[in-house]
C-alpha positions as CSV (number, residue, x, y, z in Angstrom):
1,M,3.3,12.8,-19.0
2,F,0.8,10.4,-19.6
3,V,-1.2,12.0,-16.7
4,F,-1.2,15.4,-17.9
5,A,-2.1,14.3,-21.6
6,A,-5.1,12.2,-20.2
7,L,-6.4,15.4,-18.2
8,A,-5.9,17.5,-21.1
9,G,-7.7,15.6,-23.3
10,V,-10.3,15.0,-20.8
11,V,-10.6,19.0,-20.8
12,R,-10.8,18.7,-24.5
13,L,-13.6,16.6,-24.9
14,G,-15.6,18.8,-22.5
15,R,-15.1,21.9,-24.5
16,G,-15.8,19.9,-27.5
17,G,-19.5,19.5,-26.2
18,R,-18.7,16.4,-24.8
19,W,-19.4,17.1,-21.2
20,T,-21.0,14.2,-19.9
21,P,-22.6,12.7,-16.2
22,Y,-19.2,10.7,-15.9
23,H,-17.2,14.2,-16.3
24,W,-19.3,15.5,-13.3
25,Y,-18.9,12.4,-11.4
26,A,-15.3,12.8,-12.0
27,T,-15.2,16.4,-10.8
28,G,-16.9,15.6,-7.3
29,L,-14.8,12.0,-6.9
30,A,-11.3,13.8,-7.5
31,P,-11.3,16.1,-4.6
32,L,-12.5,12.9,-2.1
33,L,-9.4,11.0,-3.5
34,I,-7.2,14.2,-2.6
35,V,-8.5,14.0,1.0
36,C,-9.0,10.3,1.6
37,V,-8.7,8.3,4.5
38,W,-6.2,6.0,2.9
39,P,-2.9,6.9,1.2
40,P,-3.5,7.5,-2.4
41,D,-2.4,4.3,-4.9
42,V,-3.7,3.1,-7.9
43,P,-6.7,1.5,-7.1
44,S,-8.3,4.5,-5.5
45,V,-8.3,6.0,-9.1
46,V,-9.8,2.8,-10.8
47,P,-13.3,4.3,-11.2
48,L,-11.5,7.3,-13.4
49,F,-9.7,5.2,-15.8
50,P,-12.4,5.2,-18.2
51,L,-12.4,8.7,-18.7
52,L,-8.7,9.3,-18.4
53,A,-8.4,6.5,-21.1
54,A,-10.9,8.5,-23.2
55,G,-8.9,11.5,-22.6
56,L,-5.6,10.1,-23.4
57,W,-6.8,9.1,-27.3
58,R,-8.3,12.4,-27.5
59,E,-5.1,14.0,-26.6
60,G,-3.2,11.6,-28.6
61,K,-5.4,12.4,-31.8
62,H,-4.9,16.3,-31.3
63,L,-1.2,15.9,-31.0
64,L,-1.2,13.6,-34.3
65,G,-3.1,16.2,-36.3
66,L,-0.6,19.0,-34.9
67,L,2.2,16.8,-36.5
68,R,0.3,16.2,-39.9
69,A,-0.4,19.8,-40.3
70,S,3.5,20.7,-39.5
71,T,5.1,18.0,-41.6
72,R,4.8,16.4,-45.0
73,R,5.2,13.4,-44.0
74,P,2.1,12.4,-41.7
75,A,2.6,8.7,-41.6
76,L,6.1,8.8,-40.5
77,A,5.3,11.7,-37.8
78,G,2.6,9.5,-36.3
79,G,4.9,6.4,-36.5
80,V,7.3,9.1,-34.4
81,L,4.7,9.9,-31.9
82,V,3.7,6.3,-31.3
83,A,6.9,4.8,-31.0
84,C,8.1,8.4,-28.5
85,A,4.9,7.2,-26.5
86,F,4.3,3.8,-25.9
87,V,8.1,2.4,-26.2
88,P,8.9,3.6,-22.4
89,L,5.6,2.1,-21.6
90,V,6.0,-1.3,-22.6
91,Y,9.2,-1.3,-21.3
92,A,8.2,-0.3,-17.9
93,H,5.5,-2.8,-18.3
94,G,7.6,-5.7,-19.2
95,Q,9.9,-5.0,-16.2
96,A,7.1,-5.1,-13.9
97,L,5.3,-8.2,-15.5
98,F,8.4,-10.7,-15.5
99,G,10.4,-8.7,-12.6
100,E,8.6,-6.7,-10.1
101,I,5.6,-8.7,-9.9
102,P,6.9,-12.2,-9.4
103,R,9.3,-11.2,-6.7
104,I,5.8,-9.9,-4.9
105,F,4.2,-13.0,-5.3
106,R,7.3,-14.8,-4.0
107,Q,7.6,-12.7,-0.9
108,H,3.9,-12.8,0.2
109,R,3.5,-16.8,-0.4
110,R,6.9,-16.8,1.7
111,L,4.7,-14.1,4.6
112,L,1.6,-16.0,4.2
113,G,3.2,-19.3,5.0
114,A,4.7,-17.8,8.1
115,Q,1.6,-16.0,9.0
116,R,-0.4,-19.6,8.8
117,E,1.8,-21.1,11.2
118,A,1.4,-17.8,13.8
119,Y,-2.5,-18.1,13.2
120,H,-2.1,-21.8,14.3
121,W,-0.3,-21.0,17.3
122,I,-2.5,-18.2,18.2
123,G,-5.4,-20.8,17.9
124,Q,-3.6,-23.6,20.0
125,N,-2.3,-21.3,22.7
126,L,-4.6,-18.0,23.0
127,P,-8.2,-17.7,24.3
128,A,-11.0,-17.2,21.9
129,S,-11.5,-13.5,23.5
130,A,-8.0,-12.5,22.7
131,R,-8.6,-9.3,20.8
132,F,-5.4,-7.9,18.9
133,V,-3.7,-5.0,17.5
134,A,-3.0,-5.8,13.4
135,Y,-2.4,-4.3,10.5
136,N,-4.2,-6.8,8.2
137,D,-7.1,-6.9,11.0
138,P,-9.5,-8.9,8.4
139,V,-7.3,-11.6,7.8
140,L,-6.5,-12.5,11.6
141,Y,-10.0,-12.7,12.5
142,L,-10.7,-14.9,9.3
143,Y,-7.9,-17.2,10.0
144,T,-8.2,-17.1,14.1
145,G,-11.7,-16.1,14.7
146,R,-10.0,-13.5,17.1
147,R,-11.2,-9.9,16.8
148,A,-8.7,-7.2,15.9
149,S,-8.4,-3.4,15.1
150,C,-5.5,-1.9,13.2
151,V,-3.7,1.3,14.0
152,P,-5.6,4.3,12.6
153,F,-4.1,5.8,10.1
154,A,-3.6,9.7,10.2
155,P,-4.2,11.3,6.6
156,G,-2.6,14.6,8.0
157,L,0.7,12.8,8.9
158,Y,1.2,11.2,5.5
159,Y,0.4,14.5,3.4
160,R,2.7,16.5,6.0
161,G,5.7,14.0,5.5
162,D,5.4,13.7,9.2
163,L,7.3,10.7,9.1
164,D,8.6,10.8,12.6
165,G,5.1,11.5,14.2
166,L,3.8,8.4,12.6
167,V,6.8,6.4,14.0
168,R,6.0,8.0,17.5
169,R,1.9,6.8,17.1
170,H,3.5,3.4,16.4
171,R,5.7,3.0,18.9
172,E,3.0,4.1,21.8
173,V,1.2,0.6,20.1
174,E,0.6,-0.6,23.7
175,A,-1.2,2.5,25.2
176,F,-3.5,2.3,22.1
177,A,-4.0,-1.1,23.3
178,R,-4.8,-0.7,26.8
179,E,-7.2,2.1,26.0
180,R,-9.4,0.0,23.7
181,G,-9.1,-3.4,25.7
182,L,-6.7,-5.2,23.0
183,G,-4.4,-7.7,24.7
184,Y,-2.2,-8.5,22.1
185,L,-0.4,-7.4,19.2
186,F,0.5,-9.5,15.9
187,T,3.1,-7.9,13.5
188,T,4.6,-9.2,10.2
189,A,7.6,-8.0,7.9
190,G,4.8,-7.3,5.4
191,D,2.6,-4.5,7.1
192,Y,2.3,-1.4,5.5
193,F,2.5,-2.7,2.3
194,R,-0.4,-0.7,0.9
195,G,1.9,2.6,0.9
196,E,1.0,4.4,4.2
197,V,4.9,5.1,4.4
198,P,7.8,4.8,2.3
199,E,9.7,1.6,1.6
200,G,12.8,2.7,3.5
201,E,10.8,4.3,6.3
202,R,8.5,1.0,6.6
203,A,11.3,-1.0,7.9
204,R,12.0,1.9,10.4
205,L,8.6,2.0,12.1
206,L,8.4,-1.7,12.1
207,R,11.8,-1.8,14.2
208,S,10.4,1.0,16.3
209,V,7.4,-1.4,17.2
210,E,9.6,-4.4,18.0
211,Q,12.0,-2.4,20.0
212,S,9.3,-1.1,22.0
213,C,7.6,-4.0,22.8
214,A,10.1,-6.5,22.3
215,P,9.9,-7.7,26.5
216,R,6.3,-8.8,25.8
217,R,6.9,-10.7,22.7
218,V,5.4,-14.3,23.1
219,Y,6.0,-15.5,19.6
220,A,8.4,-15.2,16.9
221,S,10.1,-16.2,13.6
222,P,11.7,-14.3,10.8
223,L,8.8,-13.0,9.5
224,V,5.6,-12.8,12.3
225,A,5.7,-11.6,16.2
226,V,2.9,-11.7,18.9
227,Y,3.1,-9.6,21.8
228,D,1.1,-10.1,25.1
229,F,0.0,-6.9,26.9
230,T,-2.5,-8.3,29.2
231,S,0.2,-9.3,31.8
232,S,4.3,-9.4,32.2
233,A,4.9,-11.6,29.3
234,I,7.5,-14.0,29.2
235,T,9.9,-13.8,26.0
236,T,10.0,-16.9,24.4
237,T,12.9,-15.8,21.6
238,N,16.0,-15.4,22.3
239,A,18.5,-11.9,21.0
240,S,19.2,-14.3,17.5
241,T,15.7,-14.4,17.0
242,A,14.8,-10.9,17.4
243,A,18.2,-10.0,15.4
244,G,16.7,-12.8,12.6
245,I,13.2,-10.4,12.3
246,K,14.8,-7.2,12.2
247,A,17.1,-8.8,9.0
248,A,14.0,-10.2,7.7
249,T,12.0,-6.9,8.0
250,A,14.6,-5.3,6.1
251,D,14.9,-7.3,3.2
252,F,11.2,-7.9,2.6
């Protein structure tokens, strides 16, 4: 509702003779966001927030004017409009601020601890020339000095809703690694947190990677695993540890 109101307000501002360079910028940026190479999310539209906020304010004033013209009690009408618009918004933000955000922080602190242990293991046991496939490849490089590359995300799979195709693409991660001279795979229960796939499908994707690469696992904790594609790796974890990885992935 707020998005449509903001867009209507932006159009209304333009019709009122306030078509600014910012409008032209937004007109050019919006199509790029639709066909972007990353999944559409809130940070990607941050450059448009000031214009959308102005549009929302303009549309709110317009609606308030309509209410004043149609009622004998404009103050009451304005109060009702504000309550209808902002009470649900305040409630939703309160839920996020005091519920969802603290939960996410706890999850990522737990994951970061497990990752640091894995990074230390990599530094102690793998050569400096080791190259990885990793979802969060810059972070792995900063902690270990080992180069890494993520599996390129195909936007078409996202926009077509072809989740099976995305799973197949990651199930063949070993072939991807060999083609690019990458000898290791680094996975965590928090991979794909940016929203490339729906939450329910994220666990399915990670399980498919674990199942296809399990014989080459050389390091595992409940939240992190490392796989070796350079040789016939000997698995260092037992079945109970592997089960723990699946359970942690489902709960994370």
